[in-house]
N, C-alpha and C positions, 0 to 999 in steps of 0.2 A: 504494500500500500504506500501511497505518497502522502506528503503533508497536505492537509485539507484546509479549506476555509471553515469558518464556524457556521456557515449558512444552513446546510442541511442538518447538521447535528442539533442545532438550536431549534429549528423548525420541528424536527422529530420529537425533541423533548417537550416542546410546546403542545404538540398534538397529544402526547401520551402522558403528560402530567408529572414529569420529573425534571431535574435540572442537571446541567453539565458542570462539574467542578472545574474551576480555573485555578490552578496552583501556581503561585509565584516561585519560580526556580532561580538559582543563582550560579550554578556550576554543574560539572559533570555528575557529581554525586547526587545532588538534589533532583536533577533531571532523571537519572537512573531510578531513583526511588519512586518517583511519580509514575513513569511509564511501566516499570516492572509491576507495581501494585495494580495499576489500572488494567494491565494485561491479565493478571491473575484473576481479577474480578470481572473481566470482560466489560469494562467501562470505557466509553469514549472520554477523551480528556483534552483539556486545553492547557498548554504550557505558557505561562505568562511571564513577561519580563518588563520591569520598569526601565525608564531611561538609564538610571544608574546601574542596574543589573546588566543591561546590554553593553554599556560602556565598560563594565568590569570584565564580563565574560567574552565580549566580542560577538557581534551579530553573525559573522561568518561561522564561528564555532557553534553558536546556538542552532543555526540552520543545519549545519553538518551533523550535529548530534541528533537533532530531531529527525532528519532524513534517515539516519541509521536506525533509530527506534521504529520509524514507520515501516521500514523494510523488514525489521525483525519481528514485529508484532502485527497481527491482523486486527487492529482496532483503529478507530478514527482518532487521529492526533492532529491538533492544530497548534501553531505557535502564534502568540498574540502579543502585540505591543501595548503595554498597559500604562495608562495615564500619560500619554505623550502630548506635549503642547507645541512641539516644533513640527510644522507641516512638512518642511523639506526633509526632516529626519524620517518621518513616516514614509514619504515617497521613496527615499533611499532604501529603507529596509523592505518595503514591498518589492522593489526591484531585486533585492537580494534573495527573496524567497518567502518572506512572511506573508501569510494569507489572511491575517486578521489584525485590526488595529483599533485602539481607542484613542480618539482625538479628544482631549479634555480642554475645552474652551469655556468651561462652566464659570470661570472666574471673570469672564468678560461680560459686557452688556449683551442682552438677548440677541439683538440684530447682528452683532459682531460674532457671537457664538454660532448663529445660523450660517453666516457667510463663510467662516473658516471651516466648519464641519462640512458644508456643501462642497467646498474645494477638495477636501480629502475624499469624500464620497465619489466625486466625479473621477478622480484619479484611480482610486482603489478598484472601482467596478470595471475599469478597463482590463484589469488583471485578475478578475474573478476573486478579488479579496473583499472581505466584509469590514464594515465600519460600525463601531460602537461609539456613542457619545453620551454625555451626562447633562442632565437638566436638573438644576438644584445643586447643592454642594455638600459633601460629607465633611464633617470635622475630623480632627485627629491627624495622625502622621503615617505615611507609607513611604519608606525610604526617604528621599529628599523632599517629598511633597508634604508640607505642613499647612493645615488649615485651622485657624483658631475657631473655637466654638462660636464666637460672636459673628464669624464670617460664614458659618454653615447655614444652609436654608433647605427647606423641603421642596420637592417637585410639585409644581402646580399642574393638576390633571388637565385642565382646559388648554394650558400652554403646551403641555406634552403633545397633544394632538396636532397642534399647529407646527410644532417643532419637527415632529416626525414627517409630516406631509411636506414641509418645505426643504428639509435636508435630504430626505431619501435614505436615511440610515437603516442599517440592518438590525440593530438592537439598541435598546435604550437603558442606560444605567439610571436608576431612580434613587432619590434621597428620601427615605422614609423613617429615618431615625438611627440607622447604623452609623458606625464611625470607624475610620482606619485605626489600626493598632489595637490596644487594649482599652476597654471601657473604664471610664471614671464613674462608677456607680452601676445601676442596673439598666440593662438594655430594654428599651421600650420602642416597639415598632408601630408605626401608624398604618394598621392594616386596612382601615377604612379608606385611607388615601390610596393605598395600593390597589384596592378594588376599583376605585374611580379611574385610576390611570389605566388599568387593564381594560375597562369598558371603553376608554377613549382611543386607544391605539391597538394595532394588531401585530406590531413587531414584538419579538421576544424581549422580555424584561430582565435586567441584570441587577443582582444584589451585591454591591461592594461592601467592604468592611464586615464580612461575615465571621471573621475570627472573633472568638470570645462571646459570640451570640449563642444562647442556649439552643440545643438541637430542636426542641419543640417549636421555637419561634421560626427557625429556618425552614422547618417542614411546613409550617403554616403558610409562610411566605411563598413557598413552592406551590402549595395547593391553590394559592390565589394568583398564580401567573408568573412567578419568577422562574426563568429557564436557565440561568447561569449564575453560579455562586462563586465569588472570589474568595480565596483563602491564602493568606500570606503569613501573618504573625504567628498563627497557631502552628505553623510548620517550623519556623525559625527557633522558637523557644525550646521545644523538646530536643531538636538537633544539637543546639549549642549546650544545653544542660547535660546531655549525655557525653559530649566531648569533654566538657569541664570535669565531669565525674571521672572519666577515664584518666585524665591527667592527674587528678587528685590521688587516684589509686596507683598510677604509674608515672611518677614525676620525671623519670628519665626517658620516657617514651619519645621517639622521634620519627616513627614510620607512619606517614599519612594513611597508608592502607589499613593500619591497625587502629589509629585513633579516630578516623572517619567512620569506621564501620559501626560503632555504637550509635553515632549520630544518625546514620542511615536507618538503622533498626528502629530507633525511637520515632523518627519521622514517618517511617512506613506504617506504623500503627495509626497515626493521625490521618494519613492519606486514605487508608482503608476505611477508617471511621467516617470521614467526610464523604467518601463515595457512597457509603451506605445511607447516610443522612440525605444525600441528594437523590437517592433512588436510581442512580445511573448504572448500578451493577447489573450485568446481564443484558445491557442495552447496546453493546457494540455490534 
């Protein structure tokens, strides 16, 4: 199989009432964990990378590793540019082989958001690549993206319909109360707002900031129309904790193959759990 766009996998999830997990990866080890686990559970999967991740790992390496995984495993695999604000960078990585991109112009005025998103859509669709955009804004931090709580805002359902129609996007990231990173307090999602948005638009809906959200809330969001669930922080913490524990117990260790393995094993458990919460197991 080859690297796919997210178009068909998200539409299938929308029809059948489950979600595709989008896992933020950072290197060979984290990519291996995600695709190996997804293959074992027969789940389609999205490998997501933020601008800082792609800068760290190298877009060419990410594409090459994903292509290898796609040849090895008979499951749908997409690589996704997550929270990109640079239009030219998105075009560059689409040319390189990425088939899915999120253009995040949510910090701009509404009309500027539409204009920039439309430019990306027009370019991406020439190469059968899909585009996700955000309306509203999540608070919290994801890699280098930091949004103060005072600057966060919920998605307006009526505006969502106009936004989708005028941009031609393939999926819409909605702000309904989730946050990037870990929550300060209890997660409270606006499900009534999600229902309204679902009634207004027909494109697949995306839930960002799903780390640290209780499973029952994620499942309810999926039942109300969420088709893609982003997971990042929930993967990094167990990986790093396991590596720290290994070094505490083996202070003279210096072989990456040995100290990375506990991190991969810890991360694998979370990936498997998130796949089951999304209900994508057996859907490949």
